[in-house]
PANUGU-614927 format. One line per field, with one value per residue (C-alpha): residue number from 1; x, y, z. Coordinates in steps of 0.001 Angstrom, whole numbers, plus 500000, padded with zeros to 6 digits. Example, Ala and Ser with C-alpha at 12.3 -4.5 7.8 and 13.67 -1.06 7.14 Angstrom:
// residues 2
resi: c(1,2)
x: c(512300,513670)
y: c(495500,498940)
z: c(507800,507140)
This chain:
// residues 861
resi: c(1,2,3,4,5,6,7,8,9,10,11,12,13,14,15,16,17,18,19,20,21,22,23,24,25,26,27,28,29,30,31,32,33,34,35,36,37,38,39,40,41,42,43,44,45,46,47,48,49,50,51,52,53,54,55,56,57,58,59,60,61,62,63,64,65,66,67,68,69,70,71,72,73,74,75,76,77,78,79,80,81,82,83,84,85,86,87,88,89,90,91,92,93,94,95,96,97,98,99,100,101,102,103,104,105,106,107,108,109,110,111,112,113,114,115,116,117,118,119,120,121,122,123,124,125,126,127,128,129,130,131,132,133,134,135,136,137,138,139,140,141,142,143,144,145,146,147,148,149,150,151,152,153,154,155,156,157,158,159,160,161,162,163,164,165,166,167,168,169,170,171,172,173,174,175,176,177,178,179,180,181,182,183,184,185,186,187,188,189,190,191,192,193,194,195,196,197,198,199,200,201,202,203,204,205,206,207,208,209,210,211,212,213,214,215,216,217,218,219,220,221,222,223,224,225,226,227,228,229,230,231,232,233,234,235,236,237,238,239,240,241,242,243,244,245,246,247,248,249,250,251,252,253,254,255,256,257,258,259,260,261,262,263,264,265,266,267,268,269,270,271,272,273,274,275,276,277,278,279,280,281,282,283,284,285,286,287,288,289,290,291,292,293,294,295,296,297,298,299,300,301,302,303,304,305,306,307,308,309,310,311,312,313,314,315,316,317,318,319,320,321,322,323,324,325,326,327,328,329,330,331,332,333,334,335,336,337,338,339,340,341,342,343,344,345,346,347,348,349,350,351,352,353,354,355,356,357,358,359,360,361,362,363,364,365,366,367,368,369,370,371,372,373,374,375,376,377,378,379,380,381,382,383,384,385,386,387,388,389,390,391,392,393,394,395,396,397,398,399,400,401,402,403,404,405,406,407,408,409,410,411,412,413,414,415,416,417,418,419,420,421,422,423,424,425,426,427,428,429,430,431,432,433,434,435,436,437,438,439,440,441,442,443,444,445,446,447,448,449,450,451,452,453,454,455,456,457,458,459,460,461,462,463,464,465,466,467,468,469,470,471,472,473,474,475,476,477,478,479,480,481,482,483,484,485,486,487,488,489,490,491,492,493,494,495,496,497,498,499,500,501,502,503,504,505,506,507,508,509,510,511,512,513,514,515,516,517,518,519,520,521,522,523,524,525,526,527,528,529,530,531,532,533,534,535,536,537,538,539,540,541,542,543,544,545,546,547,548,549,550,551,552,553,554,555,556,557,558,559,560,561,562,563,564,565,566,567,568,569,570,571,572,573,574,575,576,577,578,579,580,581,582,583,584,585,586,587,588,589,590,591,592,593,594,595,596,597,598,599,600,601,602,603,604,605,606,607,608,609,610,611,612,613,614,615,616,617,618,619,620,621,622,623,624,625,626,627,628,629,630,631,632,633,634,635,636,637,638,639,640,641,642,643,644,645,646,647,648,649,650,651,652,653,654,655,656,657,658,659,660,661,662,663,664,665,666,667,668,669,670,671,672,673,674,675,676,677,678,679,680,681,682,683,684,685,686,687,688,689,690,691,692,693,694,695,696,697,698,699,700,701,702,703,704,705,706,707,708,709,710,711,712,713,714,715,716,717,718,719,720,721,722,723,724,725,726,727,728,729,730,731,732,733,734,735,736,737,738,739,740,741,742,743,744,745,746,747,748,749,750,751,752,753,754,755,756,757,758,759,760,761,762,763,764,765,766,767,768,769,770,771,772,773,774,775,776,777,778,779,780,781,782,783,784,785,786,787,788,789,790,791,792,793,794,795,796,797,798,799,800,801,802,803,804,805,806,807,808,809,810,811,812,813,814,815,816,817,818,819,820,821,822,823,824,825,826,827,828,829,830,831,832,833,834,835,836,837,838,839,840,841,842,843,844,845,846,847,848,849,850,851,852,853,854,855,856,857,858,859,860,861)
x: c(500000,501337,501711,498949,496513,497336,496978,493604,492403,493521,491775,488544,488668,488663,487340,484725,481161,479858,479767,479921,483075,484646,483840,485105,488367,488872,488259,490783,493415,492843,493134,496346,497779,497062,498424,501567,502373,505881,504637,501670,503887,506368,503657,502146,505516,505918,502483,503369,506302,504835,503931,502055,499401,496521,497081,494263,495631,499112,497744,495758,498904,500797,497903,497096,500659,500731,497572,499217,502171,500642,497487,496046,495627,498952,498663,497982,500757,503189,501984,502361,505853,506866,505394,507352,510593,510139,508104,509890,513581,516093,516554,512794,512404,515147,513486,510136,511817,513682,510396,508714,511527,511228,507478,508145,509827,507035,505760,502228,501593,498922,501222,504014,501613,500672,504350,505091,502526,504042,507564,506347,504721,507954,509927,507568,508743,512376,513677,513107,515081,517990,517249,516913,519479,519994,516273,516301,519489,517725,514637,516732,518685,515412,514482,517565,516753,518299,515568,512236,509419,507326,510250,510913,507239,506863,510032,508763,505405,507159,509225,505984,504297,507352,507497,503729,503567,506897,507441,508244,511372,512601,516396,516570,514630,516128,519619,518593,516844,519579,519423,515610,515355,517861,516017,512586,513755,515380,512106,510031,511826,510204,512884,511487,510021,507528,504318,503611,507092,506807,503380,504633,507620,505387,503179,506262,507681,504527,504933,508649,508625,508537,511889,513807,513853,517660,517494,514747,516855,519560,518563,520155,518474,515190,515291,515895,513047,510611,511612,510872,507554,506482,507458,505284,502266,502567,502604,500155,498761,496063,497006,500576,499321,497062,499854,502269,499809,499309,503066,502858,500067,502236,505278,503257,501962,505403,507613,505425,508244,510422,507810,507893,510251,508504,505077,506342,508162,505907,503349,500928,500533,500724,497908,495624,495855,495288,492188,490381,491313,488398,489584,487894,490685,493385,491238,490436,494126,494869,491970,493438,496722,495052,493115,496469,497829,494830,495123,498794,498107,495165,497418,500151,497647,496441,500006,500919,497799,498561,502335,503314,507011,506810,509157,506464,505560,502669,503374,499634,499670,495889,495115,497447,495841,492229,491476,492592,491730,488281,486684,487958,486544,483168,483190,484092,481093,478895,480468,478199,477250,474281,472665,471301,471882,475476,477618,480959,483498,483773,485475,482501,482698,486465,485825,483204,485568,488364,486068,485254,488993,489532,486775,488386,491814,491032,488017,486200,488268,486269,482925,482964,483749,481504,478532,478683,478547,475652,473665,474143,473242,470875,467792,469339,467227,470105,469873,473665,474122,471436,472996,476510,475301,473736,476769,479055,476965,476936,480688,481548,479658,482785,485646,484348,483274,479944,478435,479124,477921,474723,473964,474329,472354,469452,469621,470047,467948,464577,466090,467757,464494,462700,465112,463795,460841,463016,462082,465678,466787,470436,469319,467009,469719,472301,469768,468926,472665,473175,470405,472075,475388,473721,472099,475412,477755,475684,472571,472573,471486,468203,465910,463254,460412,461517,463407,462893,459318,460416,463430,461311,458673,461376,462752,459331,458696,462174,461814,459113,461076,463795,465999,469017,467020,465476,468937,470088,466904,467470,470994,469574,467196,470122,472079,469126,468465,472124,472610,469281,468798,471686,469244,466372,463528,464541,462404,462929,460745,457677,458251,459042,455628,455707,459358,458828,455831,457895,460848,458653,457129,460649,461786,458894,460362,460580,464247,467313,468199,470868,470770,467459,465838,468941,469330,465766,466500,469699,467640,465144,468074,469268,465750,465700,469203,468436,464857,463569,460475,458827,458567,458115,454923,456597,459604,457219,455771,459270,459660,456358,457292,460695,459366,456575,459069,461415,458518,457506,461015,461004,457958,459618,460509,464124,464514,462211,464283,466850,470292,469370,466146,467866,470535,467849,466108,469373,470066,466566,467009,470364,468746,465877,468244,470277,467172,466011,469377,469043,465506,466736,469648,467506,464554,465792,462734,460412,461790,461708,458375,459299,462901,461975,460293,463236,465823,463795,463798,467539,468312,466154,468060,471363,469997,469368,471141,473254,473326,476804,475534,473436,475447,477197,473894,472249,475171,474890,471183,471802,474589,472096,469683,472347,473303,469637,468808,471987,472156,468777,470520,472118,469087,469740,473422,472923,470920,473111,476608,476946,476454,478919,481570,480970,481493,484652,486057,485620,488977,489345,485958,484940,482178,484873,485740,482071,481907,484964,483301,480198,482191,482995,479280,478334,480949,479720,476109,476705,479377,480745,478472,480583,483264,481532,482028,485431,487521,485855,485996,489581,490558,488853,490400,493847,493390,492447,495605,497733,495964,498215,495199,493359,492635,495099,492265,491378,494510,493674,490022,490981,493502,490775,488325,490806,490428,486618,486686,489182,487198,484056,485308,487911,490164,488833,490969,494208,494631,494878,496963,500446,499554,497602,500391,502897,500697,500373,504131,504794,502186,503494,506998,506013,506974,505105,505813,506665,506407,502965,500098,498100,500939,501381,497625,497485,500366,498482,495412,497568,498945,495461,494171,497066,496051,492429,493678,495811,492990,490572,493092,494131,490505,489400,492245,492074,491357,494244,497247,499697,498642,499426,502641,505024,503786,503884,507247,505969,502819,504795,507176,504117,502738,506118,505823,502433,503849,506596,504176,502686,499763,498747,499141,497212,494079,491631,490475,493979,495487,492615,493138,496915,496817,493954,496236,498891,496354,494764,498054,499150,495978,496296,499857,500269,503271,506150,507333,506605,507663,510478,508057,506323,509559,510044,510093,507862,505135,505263,505221,502235,500156,501142,500286,496969,495988,496821,495633,492887,491231,490716,487407,487022,486642,490036,491651,490024,491490,494910,494606,493695,496690,498908,497619,498487,501923,502595,501466,503751,506738,506096,506369)
y: c(500000,503443,506268,508416,505448,504713,508373,508507,505550,507265,510505,508675,506791,509978,512767,511277,512429,509074,506426,503607,505074,505429,501826,500473,502437,501235,497629,497936,499335,496491,493936,495557,495495,491764,490897,493031,494583,495588,497791,498992,500217,501801,503742,504966,506385,508082,509701,510896,513048,514258,517914,518089,515761,517039,517015,514547,511613,512245,512044,508931,507357,507690,506502,503583,502315,502860,500753,497970,497900,497925,496583,496497,492757,491200,488313,490670,492908,489996,489113,492713,492837,489653,490932,494186,492344,489440,490728,494066,493948,496064,498595,499174,499475,502075,503994,504024,505192,507920,509150,509116,511260,513675,513990,514670,517989,518961,522532,521119,520309,517673,515728,515945,514707,511673,511000,511070,508301,506255,506646,505470,502404,501437,502105,499794,496967,497845,499238,495971,494214,496655,498171,501838,502532,506138,507030,508606,510504,511918,512828,514606,516510,517633,519370,521600,525343,525872,523675,525095,525419,522758,520327,520679,520301,517215,515605,516057,514642,511595,511076,511118,508604,506318,506354,505970,502729,501202,498467,500186,498005,499004,499135,501292,504063,503576,503882,507022,508563,511141,512540,512418,514209,516907,517602,517725,519773,522318,522782,522887,525799,529206,530612,528565,531190,528876,528006,525021,523582,524020,522368,519441,519096,518902,516251,514328,514529,512934,510002,509546,509739,505975,505658,508226,506429,506617,510383,510735,508759,511442,514360,517097,516025,515444,518933,520475,518556,519398,523056,523406,521539,523690,526822,525648,525437,529225,529953,532513,529924,527601,524740,524872,525003,521979,520008,520850,519670,516547,515924,516358,513754,511277,512085,511527,508221,506908,508486,508938,507796,510709,513444,514353,517376,518714,518479,520427,523060,523654,521137,521407,525189,525224,522735,524011,527575,526549,524513,527868,528587,529806,527582,524188,522296,523652,523174,519604,518756,519977,517847,514950,515505,514962,511986,510476,511120,509285,506381,505900,506020,503608,501200,501523,500846,497738,496577,497030,495149,492242,492201,493761,493345,495732,498741,500988,503911,506353,510032,510671,513641,513448,513371,516327,518295,517557,520905,522819,520475,519220,522713,523454,520176,521026,524419,522793,520468,523488,523993,521465,521373,523610,521001,518074,515655,516747,513912,515405,515127,518390,519829,519036,515362,515415,516879,514206,511403,512941,513258,509543,508744,511059,509189,505824,507139,509279,507471,509233,512408,513292,513347,516696,519079,517242,516889,520585,521389,518967,520436,523982,523247,520280,522534,525545,527512,527277,523934,523812,523824,521163,518918,519460,518610,515302,514474,515156,512958,510074,510376,509629,506345,504249,504731,506023,503635,501994,502729,506434,506444,504632,507313,510102,508211,508015,511801,512662,510017,511850,514952,512870,511028,514350,515498,512683,515035,518063,520189,520150,517023,517299,517170,514170,512361,512781,512029,508701,507968,508806,506388,503740,504367,503993,500732,499481,500479,501049,498927,498197,501832,501193,499980,497573,499289,502918,503518,500712,501656,505214,504012,501535,504193,506609,503923,503071,506753,507181,504171,506078,509361,510669,507836,508985,508768,505438,503949,504931,503501,500142,500147,500917,497971,495702,496886,496528,492961,491917,493400,492672,489046,487971,487588,485130,485788,489025,492134,493008,490053,491935,494473,492048,492330,496157,496324,493808,495787,499004,497361,495757,499163,500600,497629,498331,501730,502110,503128,502592,506241,506621,502807,502955,499947,497748,498678,497569,494188,493928,494539,491857,489460,490220,489680,486220,485328,486295,485041,482311,480140,483006,484980,482101,483599,486954,485215,483327,486654,487748,484486,485084,488670,487866,484947,487138,489925,487600,486284,489858,490706,487622,488893,492184,492464,493575,494414,497419,498854,501606,501089,502733,500743,497492,498144,498925,495624,493675,495385,494451,490819,490757,492098,489599,486664,487660,487535,484319,482650,483640,482165,478873,478615,479514,477207,474324,472216,474933,474753,470970,471170,474188,473270,472296,475647,477528,475689,476360,480091,480089,478325,480833,483705,482151,481772,485510,487301,489292,487414,488598,491181,488700,485531,485624,486078,483201,480946,481940,481126,477763,477104,477659,475282,472589,472846,472647,469651,467739,464612,465593,468282,465628,465497,469090,468652,467578,470699,473007,471678,473540,476867,475871,474878,478103,480099,478165,478945,482692,482727,486506,487134,487018,484567,481886,482349,481899,478795,477286,477832,476159,472987,472884,473285,470437,468130,468944,468352,465050,463847,460457,460488,463321,460778,460136,463805,464298,463390,465960,468762,468029,468211,471588,472991,471820,473547,476793,476682,476243,479087,482150,484450,483236,485732,485279,484932,481602,479898,480060,479268,476109,474925,475188,473269,470405,470017,469938,467315,465126,465276,464120,461360,459886,457235,458007,461161,459126,459220,463032,463172,463389,466252,468164,467825,469101,472167,472699,472414,474921,477256,477060,477905,480968,484404,487719,489176,492527,494405,495948,495206,493637,491225,490311,489768,487592,485469,484978,483810,481308,479910,479728,477872,475377,474781,474203,471691,469780,469672,468264,465770,464458,464249,462498,459983,459253,455574,455266,456583,454908,457427,460370,458969,460170,463756,464036,465847,468342,469029,469505,471852,473907,473828,475148,477952,478880,478683,481158,483648,485958,486957,483418,481753,484555,483858,481643,479551,479172,478090,475629,474044,473838,472171,469993,468704,467865,465810,464161,462957,461673,459618,458270,456973,455780,453509,455845,456262,459996,460641,462995,465605,465917,466809,470007,473122,475058,472391,472467,476257,476452,474102,475998,479427,478165,476655,479830,482557,484452,485687,482197,480337,477447,475007,476068,475613,472174,471146,472359,470263,467227,467891,468131,464720,463267,464890,463323,459947,460197,461192,458227,455722)
z: c(500000,499082,501587,499928,499965,503576,504552,502845,504913,508111,507094,506279,509565,511617,509365,507024,507828,506528,509271,506712,505156,508622,509483,506154,506446,509999,508904,506066,508438,510894,508103,506865,510385,510698,507250,507170,510519,509437,506579,508644,511482,509063,507220,510482,511536,508133,508396,511887,510685,507379,507954,504626,506078,508205,511952,512793,510724,512160,515707,514789,513313,516618,518748,516425,516602,520371,520724,518699,521106,524591,526214,529728,529236,530222,527727,524803,526082,525866,522369,521199,522659,520842,517574,517859,518559,516138,513182,512834,512037,513940,511134,510822,514601,514707,511852,513684,516900,515003,513503,516918,518337,515382,515993,519669,518764,516350,516566,516669,520380,519721,517418,520006,522712,520609,519867,523607,524136,521295,522688,526098,524493,522719,525910,527792,525532,524997,528307,530232,527466,527870,524460,523470,526170,525101,525310,528772,527893,524811,526852,529473,526793,525225,528489,528229,528383,524911,523361,522187,524700,523003,522749,526469,527358,525147,526526,530088,529032,527530,530708,532707,530390,530463,534271,534642,532639,533721,536277,539613,539790,536323,536524,533396,535162,538616,537133,535248,538250,538900,535372,535327,538664,537710,534450,536097,539083,536784,534912,538100,539730,540118,537786,534868,532488,530731,532556,530255,530823,534575,534630,532536,534881,537968,536343,535231,538762,540189,537773,538406,542228,542643,540840,542906,546247,546394,545936,548542,551018,550786,553017,550923,547688,549517,551048,547629,546012,548805,548577,544856,545163,548119,546178,543287,545616,545983,542241,540855,538442,539895,537539,538845,542434,541906,540204,543049,545689,543565,543874,547648,547775,545888,548041,551218,549842,548871,551543,554634,556945,555798,556120,559842,559614,556492,558104,561092,559040,556037,554823,557741,557557,553764,553191,555957,554656,551026,551865,551956,548320,546225,543384,543734,541993,544308,547424,546309,545985,549527,550777,548810,550653,554029,552643,551658,555169,556658,554219,555085,558828,558525,556598,559242,562051,560208,559581,563251,564348,561997,562470,565845,565032,562057,562233,560730,562973,562691,563355,563933,561572,561139,564859,565463,562640,563535,565176,562047,559163,560167,560468,556960,555655,557172,555437,552129,552436,551673,548221,546481,542803,542030,539769,541787,538904,538331,539676,538603,541415,543317,546387,548641,547641,548290,551745,552520,551479,553577,556602,556349,556381,559375,561233,560481,561461,564511,565996,568833,568436,565314,567128,568970,566061,563597,565921,566812,563083,562563,565450,564171,560535,560194,560471,558698,556221,553739,551891,551464,555240,555751,553133,554524,558050,557056,554878,557857,560142,557669,557214,560863,561174,560644,563103,566446,569224,568327,571736,571303,567705,568702,571303,568731,566062,568534,568876,565193,563413,563686,562065,559322,558581,558425,555699,553484,552908,552126,549125,547820,545990,547090,550742,550208,548263,551021,553785,552103,551785,555481,556533,554396,556159,559558,558444,557085,559907,563055,562512,566245,566727,564894,567658,566246,568099,568279,565032,562509,561519,560696,558710,556721,555967,554813,552490,551074,550352,548867,546560,544665,544700,542383,540990,543044,546267,545215,544583,548068,549612,547890,549296,552756,552452,551523,554571,556939,555820,555948,559424,561092,560014,562264,565163,564792,564414,562718,563240,559563,558501,559773,557004,554171,552424,552419,551333,548516,547290,547251,545520,542845,542067,541772,539664,537286,536360,532606,532726,534864,535448,538179,538506,540394,538720,538953,542637,543344,541762,543849,546987,545930,545480,549020,550384,548824,550032,553650,553767,556076,556274,558185,554932,552479,551051,550375,548825,546548,545372,544341,542374,540607,539803,538264,536231,534853,534176,532335,530264,529364,528176,525935,524016,523002,519315,519693,516009,516497,519376,519084,520632,523940,524379,523417,526043,528635,527841,528213,531552,532721,531690,533483,536677,536493,535962,539036,541250,539611,540280,543954,544063,542583,545035,548042,547292,545118,545907,544558,541030,540516,538680,536545,535674,532108,531564,533107,531037,527897,528732,529411,526113,524223,525830,524752,521207,520919,518095,520549,523834,524860,527377,529361,528660,532046,533867,531995,532932,536596,536543,534845,537355,540189,538468,538099,541780,542774,540576,541296,539137,537700,535629,533427,531126,530004,529187,525592,524706,526772,525920,522567,524355,527073,524520,522602,525797,526655,523226,523787,525570,525338,527005,530667,529759,529365,533060,533961,531737,533438,536808,535421,534701,538427,539204,536834,538310,541828,540739,538929,541374,540263,537189,535817,534836,531488,530552,532214,529161,526899,529451,530527,526858,526386,529581,528468,525098,526836,528973,525836,523987,523963,523466,526565,529351,532180,534724,533084,534401,538131,537366,535453,538062,540716,538522,538222,541994,541730,539000,540883,544119,542294,539979,542345,540822,537348,537564,537552,533720,533931,537106,535586,533233,535880,538454,535889,535353,539116,539673,536898,538383,541952,540735,538694,539973,539567,536135,537737,541017,540505,542909,540063,539272,542943,543408,540291,541566,544857,542911,541044,544298,545853,542782,542984,546602,545490,542919,545446,548002,545402,544016,547441,548549,545352,545409,549135,548445,545963,547943,545541,542876,545165,546641,543839,544315,548123,548093,545545,547586,550819,549013,548074,551637,552862,550322,551808,555331,554404,552806,555523,553328,552379,555773,557486,555367,557263,554283,552859,556176,556732,553309,553783,557218,555986,553234,555822,557753,554695,553242,556634,557019,553439,553819,557439,556823,557720,554107,554129,557721,556686,555361,558731,560544,558522,560691,558268,558586,562396,562377,560002,562162,565308,563821,562497,565858,567770,565373,567290,564075,562620,562886,565307,562404,561043,564461,564747,561379,562568,565743,563674,561388,564466,565525,562125,562308,565726,564395,561349,563504,565810,562965)
């Protein structure tokens, strides 16, 4: 394809007024990318630097190539990286990088911005491979004062993008941190003549802070950095001020332990004074600073509670600042949006969020100043003061002593309930939220005789009010039911008929504005889940309603609907299916006679032209049906299997994860009868694991399912044992792909799924210990890994499964041949910790005691 032809396609994709032309051009570009990525990438880079071409196609060229190089999905990201390295030769890669650097110094800012994103995408691939080693040197040189203003701004922007997307442990950036910091600091100083350069430098600094730990550890460099950031908070420009306070937030988050002298000397006074700024953006950033302080101190308190030996120390900045910060937060609560339906984040919302964190962090100390404000303003003639008062009261429900909070709820609740009838929507909205907070966090304060009737009546009224109020009232109902059904018989059951009637009316709304309809269905689901025989008749009315509703949606001619109405219908069907699944799980005996009808409805929904939106929900409902029918579900497998296989093959979609979970449900329903289907499903699961395009979440899901299958089919699992154990061993030995929280969390999920697999396999093969014997060492190696991981061994369910394995294997092989594994210190320590952990359930401690007994027996052999 020639450059003019390619450029024309790009222009049509973004500039053509004809939607069909845009779609056709986009399709051709995608096809070209798939067929000849080398030429595609090269042409994009040529368009990017050609100043005779319109700006829009040049921007699109950079962004299109960027999107072909990086993805939020880690598997796609790896594939893109391999394609860049393997399908594009070194000379072509260097040419593309050269063009990206040329575009970065373009006089057209939007082109330079797009080039900065492209450079960061290439850097994301090449820097970890020790390639493009001169990139950061080039970026730093481009910030030199002798360069043009736009070149300096774009270079700083690129540095920020590179740091933002990089692995926090990137050696390429850590090693370049001195040069990066010098360049940014130089451009951040008050002497910098260009506002745009200074602003870009501050934003770039925020992104690069994680890589300059070595610099922050050195007092002189730290003092200098803190000085220039603090100076920037006093700039005349509000954008610069906001960016500088944003840097301080990030610094506090990353380097809390180093902040004591700076809080005492500057930050405390600086942030408190600036909270009164008339500019909402600046004021919001100072509030964000104190929110960050609270978050860090809450995390430290949790860490110290979990691990008393930790060296982490809280400086109690928030508690010390309470007398100055909290009054400012309360003032800021009155700066709400004028439009009641405007949900854009504002300074009042920031203040409310910060107040909640102060309550969690400072406990009872927050009560006096907030309650004084509430008392003075909750009946004010100014709606802003009334709304701020009820927002403040709702914000302090979590943190202070429950006895104290209960006392004040008893005093304030009548006034809060009264505000549910306020003439101003903002006040009603926040009052309904406040009642929901009370129900969620201090339900003990709602006396069944004195307060509950008023709360229920307020909710019933609110459910028929504005959608925002109705959504909050549904949430309140959910909280009331979850909290008040702990005691039996629950006082909430007396109100079930009235609540169901109100929720059904709300669920019959013609639209889902502000999520009101969906929230009503969620509340109905909760009512089913927490119901008892005392309210069986009311629960049956919910069943009737959702079945009728589902039937009504099936009669709609979807071809006549516009896009918005079609989406609304799909949302409604999704909501109905969620309630129906809850009904099936709660009352399995009630659906025995209608299972054929239900399955017919579910199949019809899956046969819809576009069932992708509700596919997950249909599978969850069918899963509930399979668990309810047990072996009786087998008669539907023939009709349903094609849809299940189709879902499993959609390896890039979340529905595949749901389908994998469904295999576990089927195996648990059919139990030993599942063995006739095991071969087919094991084959499909194996193919998914070997598919390079499969979502990464599928791997832990499949490993767990192996455990379910093994536990149900017993010795019939032996033909698959060798391959499954090989997969488990590989999984337990994998390390996080980088140092990000997402990567660490994913690695934990992998390890937990390996544990699920081992538990199921050992349980399923309990009567055939000779099959397990060759793998005992591998399993104990894994248990030792769990024992050495503070996060894993401190989880109740994980510890129970791990010590359970120790006991199970010991009881399977009682001949002394595996005695050596039971003498390991890590095994003894894990059992001991599990037995003595005060946060663990009694059942977990009992399993640990049993495992200890098996250990003693093994060691006596």
